[in-house]
N, CA, C and O atoms as a Maestro MAE file, in Angstrom:
{
 s_m_m2io_version
 :::
 2.0.0
}

f_m_ct {
 s_m_title
 :::
 protein
 m_atom[312] {
  # First column is atom index #
  i_m_mmod_type
  r_m_x_coord
  r_m_y_coord
  r_m_z_coord
  i_m_residue_number
  s_m_chain_name
  s_m_pdb_residue_name
  s_m_pdb_atom_name
  i_m_atomic_number
  :::
  1 25 -78.488 6.691 123.710 1 A "ASN " " N  " 7
  2 3 -77.603 7.909 123.763 1 A "ASN " " CA " 6
  3 2 -78.214 8.894 122.826 1 A "ASN " " C  " 6
  4 15 -77.736 9.092 121.709 1 A "ASN " " O  " 8
  5 25 -79.295 9.528 123.286 2 A "VAL " " N  " 7
  6 3 -80.057 10.559 122.500 2 A "VAL " " CA " 6
  7 2 -79.897 11.909 123.110 2 A "VAL " " C  " 6
  8 15 -80.181 12.095 124.294 2 A "VAL " " O  " 8
  9 25 -79.413 12.934 122.271 3 A "VAL " " N  " 7
  10 3 -79.397 14.279 122.605 3 A "VAL " " CA " 6
  11 2 -80.132 15.008 121.545 3 A "VAL " " C  " 6
  12 15 -79.525 15.595 120.649 3 A "VAL " " O  " 8
  13 25 -81.426 14.986 121.625 4 A "ALA " " N  " 7
  14 3 -82.173 15.588 120.494 4 A "ALA " " CA " 6
  15 2 -82.114 17.021 120.478 4 A "ALA " " C  " 6
  16 15 -82.227 17.616 121.550 4 A "ALA " " O  " 8
  17 25 -81.955 17.643 119.431 5 A "PRO " " N  " 7
  18 3 -81.875 17.230 118.043 5 A "PRO " " CA " 6
  19 2 -80.436 17.155 117.558 5 A "PRO " " C  " 6
  20 15 -80.209 17.190 116.349 5 A "PRO " " O  " 8
  21 25 -79.429 17.050 118.471 6 A "GLU " " N  " 7
  22 3 -78.083 17.069 118.050 6 A "GLU " " CA " 6
  23 2 -77.299 15.853 117.671 6 A "GLU " " C  " 6
  24 15 -76.447 15.855 116.783 6 A "GLU " " O  " 8
  25 25 -77.659 14.726 118.452 7 A "SER " " N  " 7
  26 3 -76.991 13.530 118.270 7 A "SER " " CA " 6
  27 2 -77.681 12.291 118.774 7 A "SER " " C  " 6
  28 15 -78.577 12.392 119.612 7 A "SER " " O  " 8
  29 25 -77.304 11.138 118.302 8 A "TYR " " N  " 7
  30 3 -77.859 9.858 118.765 8 A "TYR " " CA " 6
  31 2 -77.032 8.752 118.386 8 A "TYR " " C  " 6
  32 15 -76.087 8.947 117.621 8 A "TYR " " O  " 8
  33 25 -77.300 7.545 118.862 9 A "THR " " N  " 7
  34 3 -76.464 6.325 118.543 9 A "THR " " CA " 6
  35 2 -77.413 5.293 118.109 9 A "THR " " C  " 6
  36 15 -78.465 5.110 118.721 9 A "THR " " O  " 8
  37 25 -77.072 4.599 117.052 10 A "ILE " " N  " 7
  38 3 -77.827 3.460 116.541 10 A "ILE " " CA " 6
  39 2 -76.885 2.240 116.895 10 A "ILE " " C  " 6
  40 15 -75.676 2.255 116.666 10 A "ILE " " O  " 8
  41 25 -77.525 1.234 117.446 11 A "VAL " " N  " 7
  42 3 -76.871 -0.003 117.913 11 A "VAL " " CA " 6
  43 2 -77.545 -1.243 117.356 11 A "VAL " " C  " 6
  44 15 -78.772 -1.291 117.263 11 A "VAL " " O  " 8
  45 25 -76.798 -2.201 117.001 12 A "GLY " " N  " 7
  46 3 -77.375 -3.467 116.551 12 A "GLY " " CA " 6
  47 2 -76.359 -4.589 116.719 12 A "GLY " " C  " 6
  48 15 -75.145 -4.400 116.796 12 A "GLY " " O  " 8
  49 25 -77.021 -5.885 116.773 13 A "GLU " " N  " 7
  50 3 -76.134 -7.026 116.809 13 A "GLU " " CA " 6
  51 2 -76.861 -8.256 116.273 13 A "GLU " " C  " 6
  52 15 -78.087 -8.281 116.160 13 A "GLU " " O  " 8
  53 25 -76.122 -9.203 115.971 14 A "GLY " " N  " 7
  54 3 -76.694 -10.364 115.338 14 A "GLY " " CA " 6
  55 2 -75.893 -11.645 115.662 14 A "GLY " " C  " 6
  56 15 -74.687 -11.508 115.865 14 A "GLY " " O  " 8
  57 25 -76.423 -12.828 115.727 15 A "LYS " " N  " 7
  58 3 -75.738 -14.021 115.952 15 A "LYS " " CA " 6
  59 2 -75.935 -15.027 114.845 15 A "LYS " " C  " 6
  60 15 -77.066 -15.256 114.416 15 A "LYS " " O  " 8
  61 25 -74.917 -15.605 114.394 16 A "GLY " " N  " 7
  62 3 -74.950 -16.513 113.281 16 A "GLY " " CA " 6
  63 2 -74.617 -17.964 113.618 16 A "GLY " " C  " 6
  64 15 -74.166 -18.717 112.755 16 A "GLY " " O  " 8
  65 25 -74.837 -18.346 114.855 17 A "GLY " " N  " 7
  66 3 -74.561 -19.731 115.318 17 A "GLY " " CA " 6
  67 2 -73.122 -20.017 115.193 17 A "GLY " " C  " 6
  68 15 -72.312 -19.231 115.684 17 A "GLY " " O  " 8
  69 25 -72.739 -21.082 114.575 18 A "VAL " " N  " 7
  70 3 -71.296 -21.442 114.409 18 A "VAL " " CA " 6
  71 2 -70.501 -20.336 113.631 18 A "VAL " " C  " 6
  72 15 -69.283 -20.272 113.800 18 A "VAL " " O  " 8
  73 25 -71.078 -19.540 112.862 19 A "ALA " " N  " 7
  74 3 -70.439 -18.496 112.131 19 A "ALA " " CA " 6
  75 2 -69.893 -17.403 112.990 19 A "ALA " " C  " 6
  76 15 -68.924 -16.722 112.653 19 A "ALA " " O  " 8
  77 25 -70.577 -17.251 114.162 20 A "GLY " " N  " 7
  78 3 -70.072 -16.248 115.096 20 A "GLY " " CA " 6
  79 2 -71.061 -15.171 115.333 20 A "GLY " " C  " 6
  80 15 -72.259 -15.429 115.217 20 A "GLY " " O  " 8
  81 25 -70.652 -13.978 115.657 21 A "PHE " " N  " 7
  82 3 -71.568 -12.896 115.960 21 A "PHE " " CA " 6
  83 2 -70.983 -11.549 115.368 21 A "PHE " " C  " 6
  84 15 -69.807 -11.446 115.019 21 A "PHE " " O  " 8
  85 25 -71.890 -10.549 115.291 22 A "ALA " " N  " 7
  86 3 -71.465 -9.296 114.887 22 A "ALA " " CA " 6
  87 2 -72.238 -8.297 115.663 22 A "ALA " " C  " 6
  88 15 -73.441 -8.445 115.875 22 A "ALA " " O  " 8
  89 25 -71.501 -7.199 116.121 23 A "LYS " " N  " 7
  90 3 -72.085 -6.149 116.876 23 A "LYS " " CA " 6
  91 2 -71.702 -4.843 116.173 23 A "LYS " " C  " 6
  92 15 -70.600 -4.782 115.627 23 A "LYS " " O  " 8
  93 25 -72.516 -3.816 116.147 24 A "GLY " " N  " 7
  94 3 -72.007 -2.559 115.561 24 A "GLY " " CA " 6
  95 2 -72.822 -1.368 116.151 24 A "GLY " " C  " 6
  96 15 -73.865 -1.537 116.782 24 A "GLY " " O  " 8
  97 25 -72.296 -0.218 115.912 25 A "SER " " N  " 7
  98 3 -72.966 0.953 116.393 25 A "SER " " CA " 6
  99 2 -72.517 2.106 115.471 25 A "SER " " C  " 6
  100 15 -71.517 2.000 114.762 25 A "SER " " O  " 8
  101 25 -73.250 3.157 115.502 26 A "ALA " " N  " 7
  102 3 -72.918 4.433 114.815 26 A "ALA " " CA " 6
  103 2 -73.343 5.583 115.636 26 A "ALA " " C  " 6
  104 15 -74.498 5.645 116.059 26 A "ALA " " O  " 8
  105 25 -72.461 6.501 115.883 27 A "ASP " " N  " 7
  106 3 -72.718 7.733 116.576 27 A "ASP " " CA " 6
  107 2 -72.986 8.801 115.468 27 A "ASP " " C  " 6
  108 15 -72.157 9.086 114.604 27 A "ASP " " O  " 8
  109 25 -74.120 9.316 115.570 28 A "ILE " " N  " 7
  110 3 -74.573 10.311 114.611 28 A "ILE " " CA " 6
  111 2 -74.700 11.723 115.099 28 A "ILE " " C  " 6
  112 15 -75.249 11.920 116.184 28 A "ILE " " O  " 8
  113 25 -74.245 12.708 114.398 29 A "ARG " " N  " 7
  114 3 -74.285 14.132 114.854 29 A "ARG " " CA " 6
  115 2 -74.916 14.889 113.720 29 A "ARG " " C  " 6
  116 15 -74.707 14.646 112.532 29 A "ARG " " O  " 8
  117 25 -75.734 15.861 114.203 30 A "LEU " " N  " 7
  118 3 -76.423 16.772 113.281 30 A "LEU " " CA " 6
  119 2 -76.008 18.191 113.704 30 A "LEU " " C  " 6
  120 15 -76.133 18.584 114.864 30 A "LEU " " O  " 8
  121 25 -75.518 18.923 112.731 31 A "VAL " " N  " 7
  122 3 -75.040 20.389 112.924 31 A "VAL " " CA " 6
  123 2 -75.664 21.290 111.938 31 A "VAL " " C  " 6
  124 15 -75.564 21.103 110.725 31 A "VAL " " O  " 8
  125 25 -76.322 22.288 112.482 32 A "GLU " " N  " 7
  126 3 -76.881 23.376 111.671 32 A "GLU " " CA " 6
  127 2 -75.841 24.131 110.951 32 A "GLU " " C  " 6
  128 15 -74.846 24.603 111.500 32 A "GLU " " O  " 8
  129 25 -76.125 24.225 109.665 33 A "ASP " " N  " 7
  130 3 -75.138 25.034 108.753 33 A "ASP " " CA " 6
  131 2 -75.997 25.930 107.807 33 A "ASP " " C  " 6
  132 15 -76.315 25.563 106.676 33 A "ASP " " O  " 8
  133 25 -76.352 27.142 108.355 34 A "GLY " " N  " 7
  134 3 -77.214 28.012 107.551 34 A "GLY " " CA " 6
  135 2 -78.592 27.318 107.385 34 A "GLY " " C  " 6
  136 15 -79.189 26.901 108.378 34 A "GLY " " O  " 8
  137 25 -79.091 27.194 106.152 35 A "ASP " " N  " 7
  138 3 -80.305 26.661 105.903 35 A "ASP " " CA " 6
  139 2 -80.218 25.074 105.841 35 A "ASP " " C  " 6
  140 15 -81.245 24.410 105.703 35 A "ASP " " O  " 8
  141 25 -79.055 24.526 105.940 36 A "ALA " " N  " 7
  142 3 -78.949 23.106 105.785 36 A "ALA " " CA " 6
  143 2 -78.485 22.497 107.125 36 A "ALA " " C  " 6
  144 15 -78.078 23.213 108.040 36 A "ALA " " O  " 8
  145 25 -78.559 21.120 107.214 37 A "THR " " N  " 7
  146 3 -78.068 20.308 108.345 37 A "THR " " CA " 6
  147 2 -77.090 19.438 107.820 37 A "THR " " C  " 6
  148 15 -77.317 18.744 106.828 37 A "THR " " O  " 8
  149 25 -75.884 19.432 108.498 38 A "VAL " " N  " 7
  150 3 -74.818 18.500 108.187 38 A "VAL " " CA " 6
  151 2 -74.912 17.340 109.076 38 A "VAL " " C  " 6
  152 15 -74.892 17.483 110.299 38 A "VAL " " O  " 8
  153 25 -75.024 16.082 108.456 39 A "LEU " " N  " 7
  154 3 -75.025 14.852 109.286 39 A "LEU " " CA " 6
  155 2 -73.608 14.250 109.122 39 A "LEU " " C  " 6
  156 15 -73.079 14.147 108.015 39 A "LEU " " O  " 8
  157 25 -73.015 13.855 110.280 40 A "SER " " N  " 7
  158 3 -71.825 13.130 110.268 40 A "SER " " CA " 6
  159 2 -71.904 11.912 111.142 40 A "SER " " C  " 6
  160 15 -72.721 11.916 112.063 40 A "SER " " O  " 8
  161 25 -71.143 10.885 110.945 41 A "TYR " " N  " 7
  162 3 -71.302 9.701 111.659 41 A "TYR " " CA " 6
  163 2 -69.892 9.071 111.833 41 A "TYR " " C  " 6
  164 15 -68.945 9.327 111.089 41 A "TYR " " O  " 8
  165 25 -69.847 8.167 112.956 42 A "GLU " " N  " 7
  166 3 -68.751 7.275 113.141 42 A "GLU " " CA " 6
  167 2 -69.221 5.997 113.457 42 A "GLU " " C  " 6
  168 15 -69.820 5.779 114.510 42 A "GLU " " O  " 8
  169 25 -68.963 5.029 112.515 43 A "ALA " " N  " 7
  170 3 -69.465 3.645 112.744 43 A "ALA " " CA " 6
  171 2 -68.394 2.680 113.354 43 A "ALA " " C  " 6
  172 15 -67.200 2.847 113.105 43 A "ALA " " O  " 8
  173 25 -68.809 1.743 114.098 44 A "LYS " " N  " 7
  174 3 -67.907 0.770 114.765 44 A "LYS " " CA " 6
  175 2 -68.508 -0.565 114.590 44 A "LYS " " C  " 6
  176 15 -69.725 -0.736 114.666 44 A "LYS " " O  " 8
  177 25 -67.585 -1.602 114.335 45 A "ALA " " N  " 7
  178 3 -68.095 -2.937 114.290 45 A "ALA " " CA " 6
  179 2 -67.235 -3.904 115.024 45 A "ALA " " C  " 6
  180 15 -66.031 -3.674 115.133 45 A "ALA " " O  " 8
  181 25 -67.789 -5.001 115.548 46 A "GLN " " N  " 7
  182 3 -67.057 -5.998 116.226 46 A "GLN " " CA " 6
  183 2 -67.542 -7.404 115.830 46 A "GLN " " C  " 6
  184 15 -68.748 -7.650 115.846 46 A "GLN " " O  " 8
  185 25 -66.679 -8.290 115.492 47 A "VAL " " N  " 7
  186 3 -67.083 -9.564 115.088 47 A "VAL " " CA " 6
  187 2 -66.269 -10.683 115.841 47 A "VAL " " C  " 6
  188 15 -65.129 -10.483 116.261 47 A "VAL " " O  " 8
  189 25 -66.922 -11.839 115.974 48 A "GLY " " N  " 7
  190 3 -66.230 -12.961 116.679 48 A "GLY " " CA " 6
  191 2 -66.579 -14.245 116.018 48 A "GLY " " C  " 6
  192 15 -67.457 -14.298 115.158 48 A "GLY " " O  " 8
  193 25 -65.891 -15.295 116.417 49 A "GLY " " N  " 7
  194 3 -66.099 -16.653 115.874 49 A "GLY " " CA " 6
  195 2 -65.491 -16.686 114.459 49 A "GLY " " C  " 6
  196 15 -64.542 -15.982 114.113 49 A "GLY " " O  " 8
  197 25 -66.118 -17.555 113.693 50 A "LYS " " N  " 7
  198 3 -65.606 -17.801 112.333 50 A "LYS " " CA " 6
  199 2 -65.561 -16.478 111.494 50 A "LYS " " C  " 6
  200 15 -64.692 -16.261 110.649 50 A "LYS " " O  " 8
  201 25 -66.533 -15.651 111.791 51 A "LEU " " N  " 7
  202 3 -66.573 -14.328 111.000 51 A "LEU " " CA " 6
  203 2 -65.262 -13.558 111.221 51 A "LEU " " C  " 6
  204 15 -64.766 -12.909 110.301 51 A "LEU " " O  " 8
  205 25 -64.708 -13.627 112.417 52 A "ALA " " N  " 7
  206 3 -63.528 -12.911 112.676 52 A "ALA " " CA " 6
  207 2 -62.257 -13.560 111.931 52 A "ALA " " C  " 6
  208 15 -61.216 -12.917 111.802 52 A "ALA " " O  " 8
  209 25 -62.394 -14.771 111.486 53 A "GLN " " N  " 7
  210 3 -61.260 -15.390 110.743 53 A "GLN " " CA " 6
  211 2 -61.169 -14.835 109.319 53 A "GLN " " C  " 6
  212 15 -60.164 -15.057 108.645 53 A "GLN " " O  " 8
  213 25 -62.225 -14.100 108.833 54 A "LEU " " N  " 7
  214 3 -62.039 -13.462 107.577 54 A "LEU " " CA " 6
  215 2 -61.123 -12.378 107.550 54 A "LEU " " C  " 6
  216 15 -60.655 -12.020 106.469 54 A "LEU " " O  " 8
  217 25 -60.803 -11.800 108.634 55 A "GLY " " N  " 7
  218 3 -59.839 -10.769 108.766 55 A "GLY " " CA " 6
  219 2 -60.497 -9.397 108.985 55 A "GLY " " C  " 6
  220 15 -61.497 -9.071 108.346 55 A "GLY " " O  " 8
  221 25 -59.931 -8.615 109.882 56 A "SER " " N  " 7
  222 3 -60.477 -7.413 110.299 56 A "SER " " CA " 6
  223 2 -60.556 -6.346 109.131 56 A "SER " " C  " 6
  224 15 -61.457 -5.507 109.112 56 A "SER " " O  " 8
  225 25 -59.595 -6.411 108.181 57 A "ARG " " N  " 7
  226 3 -59.708 -5.490 107.082 57 A "ARG " " CA " 6
  227 2 -60.963 -5.678 106.276 57 A "ARG " " C  " 6
  228 15 -61.640 -4.710 105.931 57 A "ARG " " O  " 8
  229 25 -61.282 -6.933 105.970 58 A "LEU " " N  " 7
  230 3 -62.458 -7.279 105.190 58 A "LEU " " CA " 6
  231 2 -63.741 -6.852 105.908 58 A "LEU " " C  " 6
  232 15 -64.647 -6.286 105.296 58 A "LEU " " O  " 8
  233 25 -63.807 -7.134 107.232 59 A "ILE " " N  " 7
  234 3 -64.947 -6.786 107.952 59 A "ILE " " CA " 6
  235 2 -65.097 -5.255 108.147 59 A "ILE " " C  " 6
  236 15 -66.194 -4.704 108.048 59 A "ILE " " O  " 8
  237 25 -63.971 -4.603 108.422 60 A "ASP " " N  " 7
  238 3 -64.057 -3.146 108.481 60 A "ASP " " CA " 6
  239 2 -64.466 -2.436 107.264 60 A "ASP " " C  " 6
  240 15 -65.245 -1.483 107.310 60 A "ASP " " O  " 8
  241 25 -63.916 -2.918 106.092 61 A "SER " " N  " 7
  242 3 -64.301 -2.257 104.816 61 A "SER " " CA " 6
  243 2 -65.688 -2.465 104.482 61 A "SER " " C  " 6
  244 15 -66.346 -1.568 103.955 61 A "SER " " O  " 8
  245 25 -66.225 -3.721 104.788 62 A "THR " " N  " 7
  246 3 -67.610 -4.030 104.492 62 A "THR " " CA " 6
  247 2 -68.586 -3.186 105.412 62 A "THR " " C  " 6
  248 15 -69.610 -2.696 104.934 62 A "THR " " O  " 8
  249 25 -68.263 -3.039 106.658 63 A "ALA " " N  " 7
  250 3 -69.049 -2.281 107.574 63 A "ALA " " CA " 6
  251 2 -68.963 -0.828 107.171 63 A "ALA " " C  " 6
  252 15 -69.994 -0.161 107.250 63 A "ALA " " O  " 8
  253 25 -67.823 -0.253 106.738 64 A "ARG " " N  " 7
  254 3 -67.788 1.136 106.245 64 A "ARG " " CA " 6
  255 2 -68.599 1.240 105.055 64 A "ARG " " C  " 6
  256 15 -69.359 2.204 104.957 64 A "ARG " " O  " 8
  257 25 -68.539 0.376 104.140 65 A "LYS " " N  " 7
  258 3 -69.348 0.407 102.868 65 A "LYS " " CA " 6
  259 2 -70.783 0.451 103.181 65 A "LYS " " C  " 6
  260 15 -71.486 1.298 102.629 65 A "LYS " " O  " 8
  261 25 -71.308 -0.434 104.067 66 A "MET " " N  " 7
  262 3 -72.689 -0.511 104.415 66 A "MET " " CA " 6
  263 2 -73.127 0.722 105.158 66 A "MET " " C  " 6
  264 15 -74.265 1.148 104.961 66 A "MET " " O  " 8
  265 25 -72.321 1.325 105.990 67 A "ALA " " N  " 7
  266 3 -72.727 2.564 106.635 67 A "ALA " " CA " 6
  267 2 -72.833 3.718 105.633 67 A "ALA " " C  " 6
  268 15 -73.746 4.541 105.703 67 A "ALA " " O  " 8
  269 25 -71.889 3.757 104.712 68 A "GLU " " N  " 7
  270 3 -71.921 4.851 103.723 68 A "GLU " " CA " 6
  271 2 -73.235 4.642 102.831 68 A "GLU " " C  " 6
  272 15 -73.948 5.593 102.508 68 A "GLU " " O  " 8
  273 25 -73.479 3.398 102.481 69 A "GLU " " N  " 7
  274 3 -74.692 3.127 101.629 69 A "GLU " " CA " 6
  275 2 -76.004 3.658 102.428 69 A "GLU " " C  " 6
  276 15 -76.866 4.352 101.888 69 A "GLU " " O  " 8
  277 25 -76.040 3.261 103.720 70 A "PHE " " N  " 7
  278 3 -77.238 3.582 104.479 70 A "PHE " " CA " 6
  279 2 -77.465 5.104 104.545 70 A "PHE " " C  " 6
  280 15 -78.577 5.582 104.320 70 A "PHE " " O  " 8
  281 25 -76.405 5.850 104.855 71 A "PHE " " N  " 7
  282 3 -76.531 7.248 104.988 71 A "PHE " " CA " 6
  283 2 -76.767 8.005 103.751 71 A "PHE " " C  " 6
  284 15 -77.398 9.061 103.711 71 A "PHE " " O  " 8
  285 25 -76.190 7.373 102.666 72 A "SER " " N  " 7
  286 3 -76.378 7.996 101.343 72 A "SER " " CA " 6
  287 2 -77.807 7.851 100.948 72 A "SER " " C  " 6
  288 15 -78.374 8.816 100.435 72 A "SER " " O  " 8
  289 25 -78.454 6.699 101.147 73 A "ARG " " N  " 7
  290 3 -79.896 6.523 100.946 73 A "ARG " " CA " 6
  291 2 -80.748 7.307 101.875 73 A "ARG " " C  " 6
  292 15 -81.794 7.804 101.457 73 A "ARG " " O  " 8
  293 25 -80.364 7.454 103.132 74 A "PHE " " N  " 7
  294 3 -81.024 8.259 104.133 74 A "PHE " " CA " 6
  295 2 -81.076 9.700 103.549 74 A "PHE " " C  " 6
  296 15 -82.134 10.322 103.453 74 A "PHE " " O  " 8
  297 25 -79.911 10.176 103.178 75 A "SER " " N  " 7
  298 3 -79.868 11.604 102.621 75 A "SER " " CA " 6
  299 2 -80.723 11.798 101.409 75 A "SER " " C  " 6
  300 15 -81.240 12.896 101.203 75 A "SER " " O  " 8
  301 25 -80.896 10.809 100.611 76 A "GLU " " N  " 7
  302 3 -81.702 10.903 99.440 76 A "GLU " " CA " 6
  303 2 -83.169 11.019 99.893 76 A "GLU " " C  " 6
  304 15 -83.959 11.750 99.295 76 A "GLU " " O  " 8
  305 25 -83.522 10.265 100.985 77 A "GLN " " N  " 7
  306 3 -84.819 10.282 101.271 77 A "GLN " " CA " 6
  307 2 -85.276 11.586 102.136 77 A "GLN " " C  " 6
  308 15 -86.446 11.967 102.184 77 A "GLN " " O  " 8
  309 25 -84.297 12.156 102.746 78 A "VAL " " N  " 7
  310 3 -84.566 13.353 103.590 78 A "VAL " " CA " 6
  311 2 -84.227 14.473 102.759 78 A "VAL " " C  " 6
  312 15 -84.348 15.620 103.190 78 A "VAL " " O  " 8
  :::
 }
 m_bond[311] {
  # First column is bond index #
  i_m_from
  i_m_to
  i_m_order
  :::
  1 1 2 1
  2 2 3 1
  3 3 4 2
  4 3 5 1
  5 5 6 1
  6 6 7 1
  7 7 8 2
  8 7 9 1
  9 9 10 1
  10 10 11 1
  11 11 12 2
  12 11 13 1
  13 13 14 1
  14 14 15 1
  15 15 16 2
  16 15 17 1
  17 17 18 1
  18 18 19 1
  19 19 20 2
  20 19 21 1
  21 21 22 1
  22 22 23 1
  23 23 24 2
  24 23 25 1
  25 25 26 1
  26 26 27 1
  27 27 28 2
  28 27 29 1
  29 29 30 1
  30 30 31 1
  31 31 32 2
  32 31 33 1
  33 33 34 1
  34 34 35 1
  35 35 36 2
  36 35 37 1
  37 37 38 1
  38 38 39 1
  39 39 40 2
  40 39 41 1
  41 41 42 1
  42 42 43 1
  43 43 44 2
  44 43 45 1
  45 45 46 1
  46 46 47 1
  47 47 48 2
  48 47 49 1
  49 49 50 1
  50 50 51 1
  51 51 52 2
  52 51 53 1
  53 53 54 1
  54 54 55 1
  55 55 56 2
  56 55 57 1
  57 57 58 1
  58 58 59 1
  59 59 60 2
  60 59 61 1
  61 61 62 1
  62 62 63 1
  63 63 64 2
  64 63 65 1
  65 65 66 1
  66 66 67 1
  67 67 68 2
  68 67 69 1
  69 69 70 1
  70 70 71 1
  71 71 72 2
  72 71 73 1
  73 73 74 1
  74 74 75 1
  75 75 76 2
  76 75 77 1
  77 77 78 1
  78 78 79 1
  79 79 80 2
  80 79 81 1
  81 81 82 1
  82 82 83 1
  83 83 84 2
  84 83 85 1
  85 85 86 1
  86 86 87 1
  87 87 88 2
  88 87 89 1
  89 89 90 1
  90 90 91 1
  91 91 92 2
  92 91 93 1
  93 93 94 1
  94 94 95 1
  95 95 96 2
  96 95 97 1
  97 97 98 1
  98 98 99 1
  99 99 100 2
  100 99 101 1
  101 101 102 1
  102 102 103 1
  103 103 104 2
  104 103 105 1
  105 105 106 1
  106 106 107 1
  107 107 108 2
  108 107 109 1
  109 109 110 1
  110 110 111 1
  111 111 112 2
  112 111 113 1
  113 113 114 1
  114 114 115 1
  115 115 116 2
  116 115 117 1
  117 117 118 1
  118 118 119 1
  119 119 120 2
  120 119 121 1
  121 121 122 1
  122 122 123 1
  123 123 124 2
  124 123 125 1
  125 125 126 1
  126 126 127 1
  127 127 128 2
  128 127 129 1
  129 129 130 1
  130 130 131 1
  131 131 132 2
  132 131 133 1
  133 133 134 1
  134 134 135 1
  135 135 136 2
  136 135 137 1
  137 137 138 1
  138 138 139 1
  139 139 140 2
  140 139 141 1
  141 141 142 1
  142 142 143 1
  143 143 144 2
  144 143 145 1
  145 145 146 1
  146 146 147 1
  147 147 148 2
  148 147 149 1
  149 149 150 1
  150 150 151 1
  151 151 152 2
  152 151 153 1
  153 153 154 1
  154 154 155 1
  155 155 156 2
  156 155 157 1
  157 157 158 1
  158 158 159 1
  159 159 160 2
  160 159 161 1
  161 161 162 1
  162 162 163 1
  163 163 164 2
  164 163 165 1
  165 165 166 1
  166 166 167 1
  167 167 168 2
  168 167 169 1
  169 169 170 1
  170 170 171 1
  171 171 172 2
  172 171 173 1
  173 173 174 1
  174 174 175 1
  175 175 176 2
  176 175 177 1
  177 177 178 1
  178 178 179 1
  179 179 180 2
  180 179 181 1
  181 181 182 1
  182 182 183 1
  183 183 184 2
  184 183 185 1
  185 185 186 1
  186 186 187 1
  187 187 188 2
  188 187 189 1
  189 189 190 1
  190 190 191 1
  191 191 192 2
  192 191 193 1
  193 193 194 1
  194 194 195 1
  195 195 196 2
  196 195 197 1
  197 197 198 1
  198 198 199 1
  199 199 200 2
  200 199 201 1
  201 201 202 1
  202 202 203 1
  203 203 204 2
  204 203 205 1
  205 205 206 1
  206 206 207 1
  207 207 208 2
  208 207 209 1
  209 209 210 1
  210 210 211 1
  211 211 212 2
  212 211 213 1
  213 213 214 1
  214 214 215 1
  215 215 216 2
  216 215 217 1
  217 217 218 1
  218 218 219 1
  219 219 220 2
  220 219 221 1
  221 221 222 1
  222 222 223 1
  223 223 224 2
  224 223 225 1
  225 225 226 1
  226 226 227 1
  227 227 228 2
  228 227 229 1
  229 229 230 1
  230 230 231 1
  231 231 232 2
  232 231 233 1
  233 233 234 1
  234 234 235 1
  235 235 236 2
  236 235 237 1
  237 237 238 1
  238 238 239 1
  239 239 240 2
  240 239 241 1
  241 241 242 1
  242 242 243 1
  243 243 244 2
  244 243 245 1
  245 245 246 1
  246 246 247 1
  247 247 248 2
  248 247 249 1
  249 249 250 1
  250 250 251 1
  251 251 252 2
  252 251 253 1
  253 253 254 1
  254 254 255 1
  255 255 256 2
  256 255 257 1
  257 257 258 1
  258 258 259 1
  259 259 260 2
  260 259 261 1
  261 261 262 1
  262 262 263 1
  263 263 264 2
  264 263 265 1
  265 265 266 1
  266 266 267 1
  267 267 268 2
  268 267 269 1
  269 269 270 1
  270 270 271 1
  271 271 272 2
  272 271 273 1
  273 273 274 1
  274 274 275 1
  275 275 276 2
  276 275 277 1
  277 277 278 1
  278 278 279 1
  279 279 280 2
  280 279 281 1
  281 281 282 1
  282 282 283 1
  283 283 284 2
  284 283 285 1
  285 285 286 1
  286 286 287 1
  287 287 288 2
  288 287 289 1
  289 289 290 1
  290 290 291 1
  291 291 292 2
  292 291 293 1
  293 293 294 1
  294 294 295 1
  295 295 296 2
  296 295 297 1
  297 297 298 1
  298 298 299 1
  299 299 300 2
  300 299 301 1
  301 301 302 1
  302 302 303 1
  303 303 304 2
  304 303 305 1
  305 305 306 1
  306 306 307 1
  307 307 308 2
  308 307 309 1
  309 309 310 1
  310 310 311 1
  311 311 312 2
  :::
 }
}
């Protein structure tokens, strides 16, 4: 889902055997704002198996924290 240079989607998934699975995606948007570019994103995560037993609040907050950390570091590099 690439609309260069305006938006794109990052997708990933992993399997942890008996622990379950995790899938995630982030829709990224870039908007010109004068001399700057504003990056915004919406991240989504889905888990199953024993991972899901931890509770959706814990999974959601961890996914949100990881996305914020990624884009914060990305911003520092760019």
